N, C-alpha and C positions, 0 to 999 in steps of 0.2 A: 247658318252659312252653308254655301254650296262649294264643294272643294274642286269640282271639275267643271271646265268651261262648257262642255257639251250638256251639262245638266241645268245650265242657266235658262230661265224662262224667257220667252219672247215678249211678254207683257211688260211695258215700260213702268207700270205702277209697282209690279212685283220687283223689278230691278231696283227701283228707287228704295223700296223697303229693305232690300238686301244691302244696298249701299249704306243706308242709315244705321242698320244693325251692326254692320262691319265697322263703321265709323265710331259708334258708341263703344264697341268692344275695344278698339285700338285706343281711344281716348281714356278709357278706364285703366287699361294696362299702362299707358304712358304716365297717368297720374300716379299710379302705384310705384313705378320706377322713379319718377321725380321725387316722391316722398322718401324712398329709400336713399336716393342720392343726397338729399338734404340732410338726412340723418347721418350718413357716412361722413359728409363734410363737417358736420357739427362735432362728430366724435374725433375726427382727425385734427381739425384746426380750431374748433370752438373751445369754450370754457368747459372744464371738467366738472365744475360745481353745478348744482341744480338750482342755484339762485338765478333769478331772471332779471333782465334789465330791459328798460323801455327803448323805443327807437332812438331817442335822443341821448342814450347813454346813461340816463339817470337810474340809479339803483332803486328797484321797487321794494316793497315790503317782503320780508322773508317768506318762504313758501308756507311755513307753518303759522303765519300770522294772517292768512287770508280769511275774510269773513265767510261764514257759511252761506252757500248759494241758495237761491230761492228755487224750489222745485218746480213751481208753477211757471216761472219764467226762466228756466235753467239755461236756455240758449240765448237769452237776451242780456244786454249790457246793463248791469245794475249800478246804481249810484247810492251812496250812503254817507251820511255825515258822521265823521269820526272826531271825537273830542280828544285832543292830545293833552296828556297830563303834564304838568310842570315837573321838570326833572333838574337835578343838580349834576354838575360835572366836576370831576376831580381836577385839581390844579395840575397842569402838565409839569413834569420834572423827572429827575433821575430817581429810580427806585432805590430805596435804602438797601445797603448790603446786609445780608443775614447776620443776626447778632450772635449766632453760634459758631461763626468762623473765628479761628484764632487771629489775634491781632498783635502786631509788632509796632511799638511806638518809636518813632524817630523824631528827636527833639531838634528844632531849628531855633536857636536862641541868638540874641544879639550879643556882641562882645561885652566883657565886663566893664570896659571903660565907657561904654555907651549907657550904662545903667546909672548914671549920675546926672541929675538935673543941672541946668544952667545956674540955678541958685546955689548949688553945692550939696543939696540933700540927695540921699540915695532914692532911686526909683523903686516902687513896690509893685509886685505882680498883682494885677487886678483881674486877670482872666486869661483866656486863651482862645485861639481860633484853630479849629480842627478840621481837616479835610481828609477823607479816606480814599485810598486807591487800592484797586484789586490787583494782587500779585499771584503768581503761580510758580510752583517748583515742579519741574518735570519728574516723571517716574524715576525713582531711585532704586537701582539694583544693589542688593547687599547679600552677603554670604553669612548665614547663621551656622556657627561651628558648635556642634554638639560634642562636648568633651566629657568622657566617662573615665575617670581615674581607675587604675588597676592596683590592687593591693595583694601583697604576698608576705610570707613570714621569712625573715632572714635568719632567724634562730635555727629552726629545724628544716627550713627550705621545703616545707610541705610534707616531710616524712611522717609526722604525727597528725596530719590534718586529714579528717574524713570528708570526702566530697571534693569539691573543686579546690585546687591549690591556689589558683588566682581568683580573687573576687572582684567583680565589676558590676555596676548598675545595669539593669536590663535596658536595651535601647528603647527610646520613646516610641510610642505607637504613632505611625504615620499613615496617611491615606494611601500612599504608594510606597511600599517598602523598597529599600535599596535604590532609591532614585534621588535625584537632586532637587525635585520639585517639592516645595512646601505648600501648605494649604492656601497661603496668600498668593503664591505665584499662579497656581492652578485656577483659583477664583478670579484672578485678574485676566487670565487668558480666556476663560469661559465667558466672562462678562463682556469682553471685547468681541468675542465671536458671536454670541447669541443675544446680546443686548444692542451692541453697536454695529453689528453686521460687518465685522472686520475679519476677513479670511485669514487663515493661518499663515499664508505666505506673506501677507502684508505685516502681520505681527512679527514674523521672522525678521523682516527688514528693519522694523522699529527697534527690536531688541539689539540688533547688530549695531545700530547707530549709537545706542547708549552703553555699549561695551559688553554685551552678553550674546553669545551665539547659541540660539535654541532652534534646532531644526524643526521644520513644520511636521515632519514625521513623528517627532517626539510629542509635539502638542496633540496631534491626532491620536496617538497611542494613549496619552493621559486622558483625553476626553472620553475615549471608549472605555478605558479602565474605570473612570469615575461613574459613567453611566451604568456599568455593570454592577458596581458597588451599591448604587442607588436603586437597584431594581426592587428591593423590599419596600421602599418609599413609594415607588410608582404603583405597586399593587395596592398599597393602603390608600393612595390618592384616588385610585379608581373606585374603591369602596366608598370614599367620602363623596365623590361626585354622584354616585348612584343613590346616596342616602338623602338627597335633597328633593324638593318638590318640583324642580324644573331642570331640564338639560337643554342647552342650546348646542346645536351640532352643525358643523360645516366642514368643507374639504377644499383642498386646492392641489394643483399638480406639483410634482417634483420629479426630476430626472436622476436616474441612478445608472451609472456607467456599466458597472460590472454586476449584472443581475443574471443568475443562471437561466439559460434558455430564453433570454429576451434580448432584443436589440438595444444598444445604448441610447437610441433616440425614443424608445418607447416611454410613454407617460406612466408614471406611478403617482400615488396620491398620499398626501399628508392630511389626516383627519384631525379634528379638534372637537372636544366636548367640554362645555363649561357648565358646572353644576355645583352641588353641595348646598350647604346652608347659605342663605342670602347674605349673612353677615360675615361669613368666611368662605368665599367661593374657591373652587379648585378648577384647574384647567389641565386637561389631558390631551397630549398630542400622540397620535398613533400612525405609524407608517403602514401602508398596504400597497401591494402591487397593482391594485385595480380600484375601480369605483363601484364595485358590486354592492348590492343591498346586504349581502352576507356580512360585509364588514361592519356596517351600522348595526346589524342584528347582534353580532358578537359584542360590540361595544355597549349595547343597551340590554344585554341579557340579564334577566332578573330585575330589571328596573320597574318601578311603579310611579307614575306621575305624568307630567306634561313634557313633551319633547317638541321643541320649536326648531323648524328647519326652513329651507327655501323650497321651491317647487320642484326640485329634482325628483324624477320618477323612482329613483332608488329608495326614497323614503316612503313610498306608497304603502308598503307593508305595515306601517305603523297604524294605518286606519283600521286594520283587522286585529290589532293587539287589544285584548280586552282590558288590560291593566294600564294601558298607555293612552293618553289623550294627545292627538297630533295637532299642532298649531302651525300656522304659516306666518309669513313675514310681510308686513305692510310696506316695508321699504322696497321690496322687490315688486310689489304691485304698483307702487308709485313710480318706480323707475320705468315701467312699461308705458305709463302715461307721459312721463317726461320725455322718452324717446319719441313718442307720437307728437309731442309739442315741438321738438326739434325738427322733425320731418315735415311739419305742416307749413303751409304758406303763411306769411305774416298777415295778420288781420287787425283791423282797428278795434273791432268788437270782440268780447270774450266768446270763445267757442266751447265746443263740448269738452275738449281736453282741460280747459281752464276750470270748467264746472267739476269735472272729476277730481282734479287736484285740489279744488276748494273743499270738497268733502273730506279728503284725506288730511288736509290742513287743519280742519276743525277737529278731527280725532286727536292729532298731535297737540293742538293748542289746549284741549281739555286735559291731556296728560301733563303738559308743562304747568298748567295752573294748579293741578293736584300736587305736583312736586313742590311748587313754591309754598303751598299751604302745609306741606309735610303731613299729609293725611295718613291715618292709620290704615291697616289692611281692610278693616271693615268699612271705613269711610270711603276709601278708594273704590271698593266693590260697589257701594251704594251709588257713588257718583257715576260709575260706568253704566250701571243698570238704569239709572235715571236719564243721563244725558247722552253718553256715547252710544247706547243702544238705539236711541232715536235717530242719531246721525247715520248709523249703519242701516237701519231700516229704510230711510229715505234714499240712501245711496244704492241699496239693492233694487229698489223700485226703479230708480233712474237707469241703472245698468240694464234691467230687464227691457225697458222701453228702447234704450239705445241699441241693444243687441239686434233688434228687428230691422233697424234702418241703416246701420253702419255696414260698410263693405268688410266682409270677414278677413280678407287678405291685407287690408290696410293696417297701419301701425295702431290706429285707434281701435280697429276691430280686434286685433290681437290682444290689446290691453284689456278690452272689455271681456273677451273670452277667457283670458287668463284669470282675471279677478273673479268672474263668476265660477270658474272651475275650482278655485281655491277658497271659495266663500265660507264653507263650513269650517275650514281651518282658520280663516282670517278672523272670524268672530270669537274664537276660543278665548282670547285674552280678557274679554269683559267678565268672564266668570272666575278668573284666577288672578287675584291681586298681586301675586309675586311676579307676574309676567309683565313685559313691555309689549307694545304693539309689533315690534320688529325683532329680527334676529341679529341686531347689530352687535350684541355682546359677543357672539361667536365670530362674526366677521371682523370685529376689532381684535379678537384674540388671534385670528389667523394672519393678521397684517404684519406683525413682527417677522413671522416666518417668510412672508412674501418679500419684505424688504431685504431680508438676509439673502434670499435666493437670487436677487438681482446682482448681488456681489459675488457670492461663491458659486452661483450658476447650477451646480449639481452636487450630488453625493457620489462618492467613489464606489462604495459597496452597500449592500443591504444592511450589513452590520453598522456601518456609519450612519445610515439614514435612521435606523432604530435608536442608535445612541443619541442622535440629534433630537429625536422626538422626546426621549426621556429627559434630556437637559432642558429643552424648551418647556416641558411640563413644569419642572420645579421652578425655573426662573420666572415664567409668566404667572405662576401661582403666587410666587413671592410678591411680584409687582401688584397683582390684584388685591393682595392683602396689605399693601402699604409698606412693604419692606424694601430696603435698598438692595438691589441684586448682589453687588459685590459683598456687602456685609453679610448677607444671608449665606451666600456660597462659602465664604470663609468660615463662618460659624459652623455650617453643615460639615465641611470637610475636616474641621478640627474635632468635631464630636462623633462623626460617623464611625471611626475605628473602635470606639468604646460601646457602640450600640449592640446589644445582644438579643433582647426580648422585643416582642411586638410593641409593647408600651414605649420602649426606648426609641424605636423607629418612628412611632406615631408622634412623639414629642418633638421630632425634628421636622415635621411637616410645617410649611409656612403658615397655615391657618391657625396653628396653635402657638405661634410665637408673636412677639411684639418687638418694636424697635429697641426697647430697653434690654432685650435679651441678646442683642447682636453687638454688644460693646467689644471692639477689637482690642485685645490685650497688647500692651507694649512689650517688646522683647527686652528682657532684663539687660541692663547695661553691662553686666559682668560676663555675658555670653559672648 
């Protein structure tokens, strides 16, 4: 293109050529802008799910059920006969109420005078008809009075007594000394905040409605006090996570209002690591003022095994660690192609994006079939080496060919470039049976924090953010090990004052407990 008019040639043919080149350049740029506009509209107004629907609104097969595309005719519309297996459906109806819920029987009987037949004989009970209704009793606030009798001698009035004149039982050990909060109350407050995303100011209003005034400042103080007492458990939890064969890592933003030397609007980050033994996983949340790779380096210091992450550049240092194998996430790669699909014009025939998604669908379908068959680690590894590796090889060849022809700045071009750039990390999972293709375990672990952030919006201080990280670590680890959060927290807060040794603290970690250990004792009726 010629930028100045005086440099334009006088030859009509040359002028035509310049016009054609300019037009092609503008059309290319317009197409890219239209693609970005369609993607933006889909993100703002379209469905958030990656499931696709046809033009007439009919739901298509799920993304992971798509047949493997044919490489030779990858850009052509394929047709295939599919045999649908006969299936059975459950009879619709109300789900039965859990058998472990307590039941209160209310008898609705007929009057005694109606229990006589017209012939004069007494009617006999031949059965009954039972219908169950679900009832609920709101939270009940009660005061537990700890009474400690005092004893003294009236005979000598302590003159002949060695030691204390008045004898009294020692005060019971509490998680917070000289406070009104019991283990049950604190467990209830922490569960509401960190499981149900209920900020302290809303809990303050709830307590006031049921007759107890608990200031939000007191709740915040209790939470930070408990987090500090649980610090030995957090250190042991970090050791447990580093002891496993795999760590999933992710991060998300958090805002801290009062952070020294920083503006209240500056972004800080909450990191999460999921690892440990596969049968008893642990989750560790960690607050950091930035997203630097130094944070990840500290979290993984001394670790040996596989680390699975997204494509953030802060994790690139893992590729140079001799004792760490760096794996990538197929969900992120698939999301790039899904964005390209949202930004593309509607077509009757399957396009390149559909082919790419078909390859990824095949990978997940093989994983799902392996899960249904409950394959052992060796069997899963053999399946991946035999079947999944073949899919990956074909996909890599297709990506190499597509990279030559696709526009680099287009959404499809960016998806192809991202996938090729992450390829060595993306194929790591086929050699490690303890892995899944994606980093969804870490992303699912960070989601409760994100949901809570939408309600409480920010952390007041750095100490508060660090306390939240510790409490999230214990609660989410309890959930990952099948424990009910409130029952675990109550058990923990009742036992924690008596823990002294490392073994005592280790026995309080969620992965070493079962639901049977968390029986909540009843308060004695005489108290």
